[in-house]
All heavy atoms as TSV, in Angstrom:
chain	resi	resn	atom	element	x	y	z
A	1	MET	N	N	97.570	101.071	94.304
A	1	MET	CA	C	97.358	99.660	94.284
A	1	MET	C	C	98.715	98.948	94.192
A	1	MET	O	O	99.571	99.351	93.421
A	1	MET	CB	C	96.487	99.264	93.076
A	1	MET	CG	C	96.081	97.807	93.070
A	1	MET	SD	S	95.086	97.334	91.634
A	1	MET	CE	C	93.483	97.955	92.083
A	2	LYS	N	N	98.872	97.923	95.026
A	2	LYS	CA	C	100.120	97.144	95.055
A	2	LYS	C	C	100.346	96.468	93.696
A	2	LYS	O	O	99.418	96.109	93.007
A	2	LYS	CB	C	99.993	96.118	96.183
A	2	LYS	CG	C	101.281	95.456	96.546
A	2	LYS	CD	C	101.097	94.591	97.762
A	2	LYS	CE	C	102.344	93.796	98.031
A	2	LYS	NZ	N	102.200	92.877	99.155
A	3	GLU	N	N	101.621	96.295	93.335
A	3	GLU	CA	C	101.970	95.677	92.055
A	3	GLU	C	C	101.353	94.295	91.845
A	3	GLU	O	O	100.935	93.973	90.740
A	3	GLU	CB	C	103.504	95.606	91.875
A	3	GLU	CG	C	104.198	96.900	91.704
A	3	GLU	CD	C	104.558	97.578	93.026
A	3	GLU	OE1	O	104.221	97.046	94.115
A	3	GLU	OE2	O	105.144	98.674	92.990
A	4	THR	N	N	101.314	93.511	92.897
A	4	THR	CA	C	100.729	92.168	92.767
A	4	THR	C	C	99.246	92.250	92.436
A	4	THR	O	O	98.734	91.455	91.635
A	4	THR	CB	C	100.946	91.325	94.052
A	4	THR	OG1	O	100.515	92.083	95.171
A	4	THR	CG2	C	102.402	90.939	94.208
A	5	ASN	N	N	98.565	93.211	93.037
A	5	ASN	CA	C	97.142	93.410	92.732
A	5	ASN	C	C	96.953	93.860	91.262
A	5	ASN	O	O	96.020	93.417	90.602
A	5	ASN	CB	C	96.535	94.433	93.688
A	5	ASN	CG	C	96.468	93.982	95.097
A	5	ASN	OD1	O	97.536	93.832	95.719
A	5	ASN	ND2	N	95.316	93.761	95.658
A	6	GLN	N	N	97.880	94.674	90.793
A	6	GLN	CA	C	97.804	95.123	89.410
A	6	GLN	C	C	98.001	93.981	88.424
A	6	GLN	O	O	97.322	93.896	87.405
A	6	GLN	CB	C	98.841	96.204	89.143
A	6	GLN	CG	C	98.543	97.516	89.857
A	6	GLN	CD	C	99.696	98.522	89.718
A	6	GLN	OE1	O	100.707	98.283	89.108
A	6	GLN	NE2	N	99.479	99.691	90.301
A	7	VAL	N	N	98.902	93.064	88.762
A	7	VAL	CA	C	99.135	91.884	87.903
A	7	VAL	C	C	97.848	91.024	87.869
A	7	VAL	O	O	97.424	90.544	86.831
A	7	VAL	CB	C	100.329	91.050	88.417
A	7	VAL	CG1	C	100.411	89.712	87.685
A	7	VAL	CG2	C	101.628	91.851	88.234
A	8	LEU	N	N	97.207	90.855	89.049
A	8	LEU	CA	C	95.963	90.091	89.102
A	8	LEU	C	C	94.917	90.749	88.232
A	8	LEU	O	O	94.167	90.095	87.502
A	8	LEU	CB	C	95.480	89.929	90.542
A	8	LEU	CG	C	94.183	89.118	90.705
A	8	LEU	CD1	C	94.404	87.665	90.245
A	8	LEU	CD2	C	93.660	89.169	92.107
A	9	TRP	N	N	94.842	92.087	88.277
A	9	TRP	CA	C	93.870	92.826	87.467
A	9	TRP	C	C	94.126	92.557	85.985
A	9	TRP	O	O	93.195	92.335	85.195
A	9	TRP	CB	C	93.952	94.309	87.772
A	9	TRP	CG	C	92.995	95.110	86.939
A	9	TRP	CD1	C	93.303	95.863	85.847
A	9	TRP	CD2	C	91.567	95.214	87.116
A	9	TRP	NE1	N	92.133	96.409	85.315
A	9	TRP	CE2	C	91.093	96.021	86.088
A	9	TRP	CE3	C	90.655	94.691	88.019
A	9	TRP	CZ2	C	89.736	96.322	85.939
A	9	TRP	CZ3	C	89.310	94.996	87.871
A	9	TRP	CH2	C	88.876	95.809	86.858
A	10	LYS	N	N	95.389	92.596	85.591
A	10	LYS	CA	C	95.720	92.318	84.176
A	10	LYS	C	C	95.321	90.894	83.765
A	10	LYS	O	O	94.812	90.683	82.680
A	10	LYS	CB	C	97.234	92.556	83.917
A	10	LYS	CG	C	97.619	94.001	83.963
A	10	LYS	CD	C	99.095	94.200	83.768
A	10	LYS	CE	C	99.457	95.689	83.884
A	10	LYS	NZ	N	100.853	95.941	83.742
A	11	LEU	N	N	95.570	89.941	84.675
A	11	LEU	CA	C	95.159	88.564	84.383
A	11	LEU	C	C	93.655	88.456	84.215
A	11	LEU	O	O	93.144	87.777	83.306
A	11	LEU	CB	C	95.605	87.619	85.527
A	11	LEU	CG	C	97.081	87.349	85.636
A	11	LEU	CD1	C	97.390	86.603	86.904
A	11	LEU	CD2	C	97.566	86.561	84.415
A	12	PHE	N	N	92.935	89.189	85.064
A	12	PHE	CA	C	91.463	89.212	84.983
A	12	PHE	C	C	91.014	89.779	83.655
A	12	PHE	O	O	90.144	89.226	82.987
A	12	PHE	CB	C	90.903	90.043	86.138
A	12	PHE	CG	C	89.438	90.365	86.040
A	12	PHE	CD1	C	88.496	89.386	85.956
A	12	PHE	CD2	C	89.009	91.696	86.043
A	12	PHE	CE1	C	87.134	89.676	85.867
A	12	PHE	CE2	C	87.649	92.011	85.963
A	12	PHE	CZ	C	86.719	90.987	85.856
A	13	MET	N	N	91.607	90.894	83.229
A	13	MET	CA	C	91.243	91.511	81.959
A	13	MET	C	C	91.558	90.614	80.776
A	13	MET	O	O	90.778	90.580	79.808
A	13	MET	CB	C	91.951	92.875	81.810
A	13	MET	CG	C	91.531	93.885	82.873
A	13	MET	SD	S	89.747	94.164	82.968
A	13	MET	CE	C	89.443	95.018	81.439
A	14	GLU	N	N	92.686	89.869	80.843
A	14	GLU	CA	C	93.030	88.946	79.759
A	14	GLU	C	C	92.026	87.821	79.575
A	14	GLU	O	O	91.842	87.293	78.497
A	14	GLU	CB	C	94.422	88.354	80.041
A	14	GLU	CG	C	95.587	89.254	79.770
A	14	GLU	CD	C	96.921	88.579	80.105
A	14	GLU	OE1	O	96.914	87.406	80.501
A	14	GLU	OE2	O	97.933	89.250	79.994
A	15	GLN	N	N	91.408	87.421	80.714
A	15	GLN	CA	C	90.471	86.300	80.655
A	15	GLN	C	C	89.170	86.674	79.907
A	15	GLN	O	O	88.467	85.774	79.472
A	15	GLN	CB	C	90.157	85.831	82.069
A	15	GLN	CG	C	91.337	85.249	82.776
A	15	GLN	CD	C	91.812	83.937	82.150
A	15	GLN	OE1	O	91.043	83.054	81.919
A	15	GLN	NE2	N	93.099	83.870	81.884
A	16	ASN	N	N	88.873	87.950	79.813
A	16	ASN	CA	C	87.691	88.440	79.108
A	16	ASN	C	C	86.429	87.710	79.549
A	16	ASN	O	O	85.696	87.125	78.765
A	16	ASN	CB	C	87.896	88.260	77.579
A	16	ASN	CG	C	86.886	89.066	76.786
A	16	ASN	OD1	O	86.392	90.082	77.245
A	16	ASN	ND2	N	86.601	88.615	75.566
A	17	CYS	N	N	86.215	87.759	80.863
A	17	CYS	CA	C	85.035	87.116	81.463
A	17	CYS	C	C	84.539	87.964	82.626
A	17	CYS	O	O	85.186	88.935	83.006
A	17	CYS	CB	C	85.391	85.686	81.909
A	17	CYS	SG	S	86.590	85.633	83.256
A	18	SER	N	N	83.424	87.566	83.160
A	18	SER	CA	C	82.874	88.291	84.338
A	18	SER	C	C	83.732	87.961	85.551
A	18	SER	O	O	84.471	86.986	85.597
A	18	SER	CB	C	81.445	87.858	84.586
A	18	SER	OG	O	81.376	86.524	85.021
A	19	GLN	N	N	83.601	88.799	86.577
A	19	GLN	CA	C	84.330	88.567	87.827
A	19	GLN	C	C	83.890	87.222	88.454
A	19	GLN	O	O	84.691	86.466	88.949
A	19	GLN	CB	C	84.085	89.711	88.781
A	19	GLN	CG	C	84.957	89.641	90.019
A	19	GLN	CD	C	84.869	90.878	90.867
A	19	GLN	OE1	O	84.639	91.986	90.384
A	19	GLN	NE2	N	85.018	90.709	92.159
A	20	LYS	N	N	82.599	86.943	88.347
A	20	LYS	CA	C	82.068	85.690	88.875
A	20	LYS	C	C	82.708	84.495	88.167
A	20	LYS	O	O	83.095	83.517	88.808
A	20	LYS	CB	C	80.551	85.658	88.667
A	20	LYS	CG	C	79.846	84.516	89.280
A	20	LYS	CD	C	78.344	84.628	89.078
A	20	LYS	CE	C	77.591	83.485	89.685
A	20	LYS	NZ	N	76.129	83.646	89.533
A	21	GLU	N	N	82.865	84.560	86.846
A	21	GLU	CA	C	83.490	83.480	86.046
A	21	GLU	C	C	84.981	83.374	86.410
A	21	GLU	O	O	85.547	82.298	86.502
A	21	GLU	CB	C	83.291	83.734	84.580
A	21	GLU	CG	C	83.988	82.740	83.675
A	21	GLU	CD	C	83.522	81.288	83.807
A	21	GLU	OE1	O	82.430	81.040	84.356
A	21	GLU	OE2	O	84.263	80.390	83.383
A	22	PHE	N	N	85.641	84.521	86.557
A	22	PHE	CA	C	87.063	84.565	86.893
A	22	PHE	C	C	87.283	83.859	88.256
A	22	PHE	O	O	88.187	83.056	88.394
A	22	PHE	CB	C	87.533	86.003	86.973
A	22	PHE	CG	C	89.038	86.139	87.196
A	22	PHE	CD1	C	89.959	85.686	86.267
A	22	PHE	CD2	C	89.510	86.805	88.311
A	22	PHE	CE1	C	91.320	85.848	86.476
A	22	PHE	CE2	C	90.847	86.971	88.534
A	22	PHE	CZ	C	91.773	86.483	87.615
A	23	ILE	N	N	86.418	84.150	89.197
A	23	ILE	CA	C	86.528	83.515	90.537
A	23	ILE	C	C	86.350	82.010	90.413
A	23	ILE	O	O	87.058	81.224	91.022
A	23	ILE	CB	C	85.506	84.164	91.492
A	23	ILE	CG1	C	85.902	85.595	91.829
A	23	ILE	CG2	C	85.367	83.344	92.770
A	23	ILE	CD1	C	84.853	86.390	92.556
A	24	ARG	N	N	85.382	81.599	89.565
A	24	ARG	CA	C	85.140	80.178	89.356
A	24	ARG	C	C	86.388	79.488	88.703
A	24	ARG	O	O	86.781	78.429	89.116
A	24	ARG	CB	C	83.935	79.950	88.468
A	24	ARG	CG	C	83.522	78.494	88.366
A	24	ARG	CD	C	82.541	78.219	87.237
A	24	ARG	NE	N	83.084	78.463	85.916
A	24	ARG	CZ	C	83.937	77.677	85.247
A	24	ARG	NH1	N	84.404	76.592	85.823
A	24	ARG	NH2	N	84.345	78.000	84.058
A	25	ARG	N	N	86.992	80.167	87.752
A	25	ARG	CA	C	88.170	79.594	87.079
A	25	ARG	C	C	89.332	79.418	88.056
A	25	ARG	O	O	90.160	78.527	87.878
A	25	ARG	CB	C	88.617	80.529	85.923
A	25	ARG	CG	C	87.670	80.469	84.751
A	25	ARG	CD	C	88.130	81.418	83.634
A	25	ARG	NE	N	87.122	81.493	82.606
A	25	ARG	CZ	C	87.271	82.200	81.503
A	25	ARG	NH1	N	88.355	82.926	81.309
A	25	ARG	NH2	N	86.284	82.239	80.624
A	26	LEU	N	N	89.409	80.295	89.058
A	26	LEU	CA	C	90.483	80.180	90.038
A	26	LEU	C	C	90.166	79.169	91.129
A	26	LEU	O	O	90.987	78.880	91.982
A	26	LEU	CB	C	90.745	81.559	90.680
A	26	LEU	CG	C	91.324	82.600	89.730
A	26	LEU	CD1	C	91.418	83.962	90.416
A	26	LEU	CD2	C	92.710	82.169	89.262
A	27	GLY	N	N	88.955	78.622	91.114
A	27	GLY	CA	C	88.571	77.600	92.076
A	27	GLY	C	C	88.124	78.103	93.430
A	27	GLY	O	O	88.145	77.380	94.404
A	28	TYR	N	N	87.712	79.365	93.471
A	28	TYR	CA	C	87.238	79.940	94.738
A	28	TYR	C	C	85.735	79.797	94.825
A	28	TYR	O	O	85.025	79.856	93.816
A	28	TYR	CB	C	87.625	81.428	94.833
A	28	TYR	CG	C	89.017	81.658	95.284
A	28	TYR	CD1	C	90.110	81.423	94.459
A	28	TYR	CD2	C	89.281	82.118	96.573
A	28	TYR	CE1	C	91.398	81.626	94.870
A	28	TYR	CE2	C	90.597	82.319	97.004
A	28	TYR	CZ	C	91.647	82.076	96.155
A	28	TYR	OH	O	92.896	82.262	96.582
A	29	ALA	N	N	85.267	79.693	96.071
A	29	ALA	CA	C	83.835	79.633	96.334
A	29	ALA	C	C	83.219	80.997	95.970
A	29	ALA	O	O	83.844	82.023	96.106
A	29	ALA	CB	C	83.539	79.295	97.771
A	30	LYS	N	N	81.967	80.951	95.535
A	30	LYS	CA	C	81.293	82.214	95.159
A	30	LYS	C	C	81.173	83.183	96.323
A	30	LYS	O	O	81.226	84.377	96.129
A	30	LYS	CB	C	79.879	81.915	94.653
A	30	LYS	CG	C	79.865	81.145	93.318
A	30	LYS	CD	C	78.472	80.844	92.898
A	30	LYS	CE	C	78.471	80.010	91.662
A	30	LYS	NZ	N	77.136	79.583	91.273
A	31	SER	N	N	81.088	82.675	97.542
A	31	SER	CA	C	80.920	83.550	98.691
A	31	SER	C	C	82.244	84.145	99.163
A	31	SER	O	O	82.256	84.990	100.033
A	31	SER	CB	C	80.264	82.763	99.845
A	31	SER	OG	O	81.103	81.676	100.215
A	32	ASN	N	N	83.352	83.662	98.599
A	32	ASN	CA	C	84.660	84.167	98.999
A	32	ASN	C	C	84.920	85.514	98.339
A	32	ASN	O	O	84.982	85.624	97.139
A	32	ASN	CB	C	85.732	83.147	98.622
A	32	ASN	CG	C	87.112	83.517	99.148
A	32	ASN	OD1	O	87.436	84.704	99.249
A	32	ASN	ND2	N	87.891	82.518	99.463
A	33	GLY	N	N	85.063	86.557	99.141
A	33	GLY	CA	C	85.250	87.913	98.609
A	33	GLY	C	C	86.730	88.277	98.413
A	33	GLY	O	O	87.034	89.398	98.079
A	34	ALA	N	N	87.640	87.355	98.644
A	34	ALA	CA	C	89.054	87.677	98.567
A	34	ALA	C	C	89.434	88.190	97.180
A	34	ALA	O	O	90.124	89.203	97.091
A	34	ALA	CB	C	89.882	86.450	98.933
A	35	ILE	N	N	89.024	87.523	96.146
A	35	ILE	CA	C	89.370	87.926	94.786
A	35	ILE	C	C	88.882	89.347	94.523
A	35	ILE	O	O	89.569	90.189	93.983
A	35	ILE	CB	C	88.816	86.969	93.721
A	35	ILE	CG1	C	89.363	85.560	93.945
A	35	ILE	CG2	C	89.109	87.436	92.326
A	35	ILE	CD1	C	90.823	85.351	93.633
A	36	SER	N	N	87.650	89.626	94.915
A	36	SER	CA	C	87.050	90.959	94.725
A	36	SER	C	C	87.863	92.042	95.458
A	36	SER	O	O	88.124	93.111	94.927
A	36	SER	CB	C	85.599	91.005	95.199
A	36	SER	OG	O	84.818	90.108	94.471
A	37	ARG	N	N	88.272	91.698	96.693
A	37	ARG	CA	C	89.050	92.663	97.464
A	37	ARG	C	C	90.417	92.887	96.844
A	37	ARG	O	O	90.965	94.009	96.838
A	37	ARG	CB	C	89.159	92.238	98.913
A	37	ARG	CG	C	87.802	92.311	99.666
A	37	ARG	CD	C	87.966	92.116	101.154
A	37	ARG	NE	N	88.667	90.886	101.549
A	37	ARG	CZ	C	88.077	89.707	101.666
A	37	ARG	NH1	N	86.777	89.568	101.478
A	37	ARG	NH2	N	88.786	88.640	102.017
A	38	TRP	N	N	91.024	91.816	96.311
A	38	TRP	CA	C	92.340	91.949	95.657
A	38	TRP	C	C	92.223	92.760	94.378
A	38	TRP	O	O	93.050	93.625	94.088
A	38	TRP	CB	C	92.916	90.595	95.357
A	38	TRP	CG	C	93.326	89.772	96.526
A	38	TRP	CD1	C	93.750	90.294	97.754
A	38	TRP	CD2	C	93.369	88.381	96.673
A	38	TRP	NE1	N	94.005	89.272	98.602
A	38	TRP	CE2	C	93.794	88.058	97.960
A	38	TRP	CE3	C	93.090	87.331	95.814
A	38	TRP	CZ2	C	93.959	86.751	98.415
A	38	TRP	CZ3	C	93.228	86.047	96.246
A	38	TRP	CH2	C	93.665	85.743	97.551
A	39	LEU	N	N	91.173	92.488	93.586
A	39	LEU	CA	C	90.975	93.217	92.350
A	39	LEU	C	C	90.749	94.700	92.580
A	39	LEU	O	O	91.167	95.547	91.806
A	39	LEU	CB	C	89.811	92.633	91.542
A	39	LEU	CG	C	90.096	91.288	90.890
A	39	LEU	CD1	C	88.835	90.720	90.296
A	39	LEU	CD2	C	91.161	91.379	89.812
A	40	SER	N	N	90.032	95.036	93.667
A	40	SER	CA	C	89.751	96.434	93.981
A	40	SER	C	C	90.880	97.121	94.714
A	40	SER	O	O	90.862	98.337	94.867
A	40	SER	CB	C	88.479	96.523	94.812
A	40	SER	OG	O	88.694	95.998	96.091
A	41	GLY	N	N	91.852	96.358	95.174
A	41	GLY	CA	C	92.967	96.939	95.918
A	41	GLY	C	C	92.674	97.124	97.391
A	41	GLY	O	O	93.479	97.726	98.114
A	42	GLN	N	N	91.517	96.663	97.873
A	42	GLN	CA	C	91.174	96.796	99.300
A	42	GLN	C	C	92.084	95.977	100.164
A	42	GLN	O	O	92.408	96.379	101.284
A	42	GLN	CB	C	89.730	96.365	99.524
A	42	GLN	CG	C	88.722	97.296	98.935
A	42	GLN	CD	C	87.280	96.772	99.099
A	42	GLN	OE1	O	87.071	95.634	99.515
A	42	GLN	NE2	N	86.320	97.608	98.734
A	43	ASP	N	N	92.517	94.813	99.690
A	43	ASP	CA	C	93.467	93.930	100.417
A	43	ASP	C	C	94.680	93.725	99.525
A	43	ASP	O	O	94.528	93.632	98.296
A	43	ASP	CB	C	92.862	92.569	100.724
A	43	ASP	CG	C	91.820	92.636	101.846
A	43	ASP	OD1	O	91.726	93.665	102.545
A	43	ASP	OD2	O	91.100	91.651	102.013
A	44	ASP	N	N	95.845	93.637	100.112
A	44	ASP	CA	C	97.056	93.374	99.352
A	44	ASP	C	C	97.178	91.876	99.061
A	44	ASP	O	O	96.950	91.054	99.948
A	44	ASP	CB	C	98.302	93.853	100.109
A	44	ASP	CG	C	98.390	95.355	100.167
A	44	ASP	OD1	O	97.788	96.025	99.301
A	44	ASP	OD2	O	99.100	95.869	101.056
A	45	LEU	N	N	97.554	91.583	97.853
A	45	LEU	CA	C	97.749	90.184	97.416
A	45	LEU	C	C	99.210	89.834	97.589
A	45	LEU	O	O	100.073	90.573	97.124
A	45	LEU	CB	C	97.363	90.054	95.973
A	45	LEU	CG	C	97.583	88.723	95.248
A	45	LEU	CD1	C	96.770	87.629	95.944
A	45	LEU	CD2	C	97.183	88.817	93.783
A	46	SER	N	N	99.493	88.774	98.280
A	46	SER	CA	C	100.897	88.380	98.542
A	46	SER	C	C	101.485	87.777	97.216
A	46	SER	O	O	100.767	87.303	96.367
A	46	SER	CB	C	100.995	87.345	99.638
A	46	SER	OG	O	100.470	86.083	99.191
A	47	LEU	N	N	102.796	87.853	97.129
A	47	LEU	CA	C	103.495	87.315	95.959
A	47	LEU	C	C	103.282	85.817	95.843
A	47	LEU	O	O	103.048	85.297	94.763
A	47	LEU	CB	C	104.965	87.678	96.049
A	47	LEU	CG	C	105.833	87.285	94.855
A	47	LEU	CD1	C	105.278	87.920	93.562
A	47	LEU	CD2	C	107.265	87.694	95.087
A	48	GLY	N	N	103.324	85.131	96.965
A	48	GLY	CA	C	103.137	83.695	96.969
A	48	GLY	C	C	101.736	83.295	96.434
A	48	GLY	O	O	101.601	82.371	95.687
A	49	LYS	N	N	100.741	84.049	96.887
A	49	LYS	CA	C	99.384	83.767	96.446
A	49	LYS	C	C	99.213	84.082	94.943
A	49	LYS	O	O	98.576	83.342	94.204
A	49	LYS	CB	C	98.369	84.585	97.261
A	49	LYS	CG	C	96.977	84.160	97.069
A	49	LYS	CD	C	96.782	82.722	97.515
A	49	LYS	CE	C	95.370	82.379	97.719
A	49	LYS	NZ	N	95.212	80.956	98.022
A	50	LEU	N	N	99.851	85.160	94.488
A	50	LEU	CA	C	99.797	85.495	93.064
A	50	LEU	C	C	100.446	84.398	92.231
A	50	LEU	O	O	99.927	84.037	91.174
A	50	LEU	CB	C	100.522	86.845	92.812
A	50	LEU	CG	C	100.573	87.286	91.355
A	50	LEU	CD1	C	99.165	87.452	90.755
A	50	LEU	CD2	C	101.341	88.576	91.206
A	51	GLU	N	N	101.544	83.846	92.696
A	51	GLU	CA	C	102.202	82.762	91.983
A	51	GLU	C	C	101.261	81.549	91.838
A	51	GLU	O	O	101.191	80.931	90.780
A	51	GLU	CB	C	103.480	82.328	92.702
A	51	GLU	CG	C	104.585	83.322	92.582
A	51	GLU	CD	C	105.836	82.960	93.379
A	51	GLU	OE1	O	105.666	82.503	94.518
A	51	GLU	OE2	O	106.947	83.125	92.849
A	52	LYS	N	N	100.526	81.224	92.918
A	52	LYS	CA	C	99.558	80.104	92.877
A	52	LYS	C	C	98.439	80.405	91.878
A	52	LYS	O	O	98.034	79.508	91.124
A	52	LYS	CB	C	99.032	79.853	94.271
A	52	LYS	CG	C	100.051	79.256	95.223
A	52	LYS	CD	C	99.461	79.070	96.607
A	52	LYS	CE	C	100.541	78.581	97.560
A	52	LYS	NZ	N	100.015	78.472	98.932
A	53	LEU	N	N	97.936	81.614	91.892
A	53	LEU	CA	C	96.847	81.967	90.968
A	53	LEU	C	C	97.304	81.924	89.535
A	53	LEU	O	O	96.577	81.456	88.670
A	53	LEU	CB	C	96.297	83.364	91.312
A	53	LEU	CG	C	95.636	83.493	92.718
A	53	LEU	CD1	C	95.240	84.920	92.965
A	53	LEU	CD2	C	94.443	82.556	92.850
A	54	CYS	N	N	98.553	82.369	89.285
A	54	CYS	CA	C	99.123	82.283	87.918
A	54	CYS	C	C	99.214	80.845	87.476
A	54	CYS	O	O	98.911	80.509	86.318
A	54	CYS	CB	C	100.469	82.984	87.851
A	54	CYS	SG	S	100.409	84.758	87.908
A	55	ALA	N	N	99.635	79.981	88.367
A	55	ALA	CA	C	99.772	78.548	88.019
A	55	ALA	C	C	98.407	77.956	87.661
A	55	ALA	O	O	98.297	77.181	86.707
A	55	ALA	CB	C	100.385	77.788	89.188
A	56	ILE	N	N	97.361	78.324	88.398
A	56	ILE	CA	C	96.017	77.830	88.099
A	56	ILE	C	C	95.576	78.239	86.691
A	56	ILE	O	O	94.972	77.474	85.980
A	56	ILE	CB	C	95.018	78.352	89.154
A	56	ILE	CG1	C	95.292	77.708	90.524
A	56	ILE	CG2	C	93.551	78.085	88.723
A	56	ILE	CD1	C	94.554	78.346	91.670
A	57	LEU	N	N	95.984	79.464	86.296
A	57	LEU	CA	C	95.570	80.007	84.994
A	57	LEU	C	C	96.629	79.640	83.895
A	57	LEU	O	O	96.481	80.098	82.757
A	57	LEU	CB	C	95.430	81.532	85.041
A	57	LEU	CG	C	94.335	82.025	85.955
A	57	LEU	CD1	C	94.429	83.550	86.088
A	57	LEU	CD2	C	92.958	81.616	85.402
A	58	ASN	N	N	97.605	78.795	84.239
A	58	ASN	CA	C	98.672	78.403	83.291
A	58	ASN	C	C	99.409	79.621	82.779
A	58	ASN	O	O	99.686	79.700	81.573
A	58	ASN	CB	C	98.133	77.545	82.181
A	58	ASN	CG	C	97.637	76.227	82.674
A	58	ASN	OD1	O	98.257	75.596	83.473
A	58	ASN	ND2	N	96.479	75.797	82.165
A	59	LYS	N	N	99.714	80.555	83.637
A	59	LYS	CA	C	100.466	81.754	83.272
A	59	LYS	C	C	101.814	81.735	84.007
A	59	LYS	O	O	101.897	81.279	85.139
A	59	LYS	CB	C	99.733	83.043	83.676
A	59	LYS	CG	C	98.411	83.248	82.965
A	59	LYS	CD	C	98.655	83.638	81.547
A	59	LYS	CE	C	97.360	83.968	80.828
A	59	LYS	NZ	N	97.571	84.475	79.512
A	60	GLU	N	N	102.848	82.187	83.335
A	60	GLU	CA	C	104.171	82.253	83.944
A	60	GLU	C	C	104.354	83.627	84.552
A	60	GLU	O	O	104.088	84.631	83.914
A	60	GLU	CB	C	105.232	81.990	82.879
A	60	GLU	CG	C	106.634	81.976	83.467
A	60	GLU	CD	C	107.671	81.678	82.395
A	60	GLU	OE1	O	107.329	81.623	81.226
A	60	GLU	OE2	O	108.846	81.522	82.776
A	61	LEU	N	N	104.810	83.651	85.785
A	61	LEU	CA	C	105.043	84.933	86.482
A	61	LEU	C	C	106.547	85.195	86.467
A	61	LEU	O	O	107.339	84.426	87.011
A	61	LEU	CB	C	104.553	84.837	87.953
A	61	LEU	CG	C	104.677	86.117	88.772
A	61	LEU	CD1	C	103.876	87.258	88.168
A	61	LEU	CD2	C	104.264	85.864	90.199
A	62	ILE	N	N	106.940	86.255	85.795
A	62	ILE	CA	C	108.311	86.669	85.698
A	62	ILE	C	C	108.513	87.907	86.578
A	62	ILE	O	O	107.804	88.887	86.423
A	62	ILE	CB	C	108.751	86.952	84.253
A	62	ILE	CG1	C	108.588	85.692	83.423
A	62	ILE	CG2	C	110.200	87.447	84.210
A	62	ILE	CD1	C	108.763	85.906	81.930
A	63	ILE	N	N	109.468	87.831	87.492
A	63	ILE	CA	C	109.649	88.911	88.461
A	63	ILE	C	C	110.968	89.606	88.224
A	63	ILE	O	O	112.024	88.956	88.154
A	63	ILE	CB	C	109.605	88.368	89.908
A	63	ILE	CG1	C	108.288	87.647	90.162
A	63	ILE	CG2	C	109.856	89.496	90.928
A	63	ILE	CD1	C	108.250	86.827	91.432
A	64	ASN	N	N	110.944	90.908	88.072
A	64	ASN	CA	C	112.147	91.699	87.934
A	64	ASN	C	C	112.292	92.519	89.231
A	64	ASN	O	O	111.435	93.306	89.559
A	64	ASN	CB	C	112.072	92.674	86.735
A	64	ASN	CG	C	112.047	91.941	85.428
A	64	ASN	OD1	O	112.768	90.955	85.272
A	64	ASN	ND2	N	111.297	92.440	84.467
A	65	LEU	N	N	113.405	92.309	89.892
A	65	LEU	CA	C	113.641	93.040	91.141
A	65	LEU	C	C	114.500	94.263	90.850
A	65	LEU	O	O	115.539	94.155	90.154
A	65	LEU	CB	C	114.347	92.152	92.178
A	65	LEU	CG	C	113.576	90.898	92.585
A	65	LEU	CD1	C	114.454	90.037	93.501
A	65	LEU	CD2	C	112.311	91.302	93.305
A	66	ILE	N	N	114.090	95.384	91.388
A	66	ILE	CA	C	114.838	96.639	91.191
A	66	ILE	C	C	115.240	97.155	92.548
A	66	ILE	O	O	114.413	97.326	93.438
A	66	ILE	CB	C	113.952	97.664	90.465
A	66	ILE	CG1	C	113.540	97.140	89.108
A	66	ILE	CG2	C	114.675	99.010	90.303
A	66	ILE	CD1	C	112.527	98.015	88.382
A	67	VAL	N	N	116.524	97.397	92.709
A	67	VAL	CA	C	117.028	97.933	93.968
A	67	VAL	C	C	117.103	99.441	93.840
A	67	VAL	O	O	117.682	99.969	92.881
A	67	VAL	CB	C	118.425	97.361	94.277
A	67	VAL	CG1	C	118.981	97.962	95.568
A	67	VAL	CG2	C	118.388	95.828	94.370
A	68	LYS	N	N	116.486	100.141	94.776
A	68	LYS	CA	C	116.472	101.608	94.757
A	68	LYS	C	C	117.430	102.177	95.773
A	68	LYS	O	O	117.647	101.637	96.801
A	68	LYS	CB	C	115.060	102.140	95.024
A	68	LYS	CG	C	114.087	101.769	93.940
A	68	LYS	CD	C	112.755	102.387	94.221
A	68	LYS	CE	C	111.771	102.007	93.149
A	68	LYS	NZ	N	110.476	102.567	93.348
């Protein structure tokens, strides 16, 4: 699973709510499966989209870049 998807998963777990409620808190329509696909790792979540989702949840995203 991509790191951005893992961060979204951690945010979801911190909210201590159902997936349906989490989707509602993020302002997505119930029929939108994007959040479910990101949480399951089926689709990769972009860094820009993760930043927007963090802002909606009033979370600060701190990024550490590592050069290999």
